[in-house]
Structure formats: structure tokens, C-alpha cells
N, C-alpha and C positions, 0 to 999 in steps of 0.2 A: 581182723586186723581195724584198723580204724579209720574213717573216711567222713567227711562232713556233709550235710545233704540241706541246701538252703539254711546254712548256718549252724546247725545243728550237730552236732556230734553223733557217729550211729558205729555200734561194729557189726563187720558183716564178716563174711568166710571168705579166708583165700582162694582165689579165681571167679570169685563171684563176678559178671558181668553186668553193665549199665541196663540192659533188660532184666535180669532177676532182680536188679534191686528196684528197678520199678513196679515189678509185678509185684514185689515182696510188699511195697509201702503202699498198693493199692492204688497206682496214680494212671490217670488215664491218659494214654498214649495219644490218640486222635489228635489233640490240638496242641501238641506242645514241642517245645524245643530247648535241649539239655547240653550245657555246660560243661566240661569236667577242666579244673583249672585254665578257667576263664579263656577255652576255647570249645566252640561249636562241636557238635559229633553230630553227624548223618545218623537219622533214625534208619537207614538200614544196616550201621554198623552197630548199633548199641547191642544186637546179639552175640558180635564179635569182640568186642570192647571190653578189657577184664580191667578190673577196677585195682589200683595197688594204694599201696598204705598213704596217708597222707593225703588225697584225691579230695579237693573241692567240690562236687556236682552242684551245680544251680539246675533244678527243673521250672521252667519257663512256662508257665498255661496264657496260650492267646485268646483272646474273648472281642469276637466282633463286635461294633455298635455303630452308630453315627451320630 
């Protein structure tokens, strides 16, 4: 199935969870927020959140500074 992550189309297997996608992409999870279809998904939900065809995923990194 096809999803969009950070503006780029990507094919993933049916049943892929958000946590699996992030691991597959080697995205560091410690300082991240993830939205699917413009809705923030809490980190504790990532392993149970199953992606659907056409989902739009935005992975956002937080950077400290001053």
C-alpha cells in the first residue's frame, strides 16, 4: 500500500504500524512527534497504530536551543 511520509510517497506492507515504519526508516524516536493525517499520535500508541492506504505521516524532530 502507499502512504506519504514527510511529503514523499512510500510503499509499505499492509498492517505496518507507525513504530515499524519509524524503525524501518531508522528515525530516532527520542525527540520526535508524529502526526498522521494532521492528528498527533501519542508515542505510547505508535506500536499499535496501524497505517492505512493513503495516510499522510509527518515525523517532526524537536531541537533544543536558546
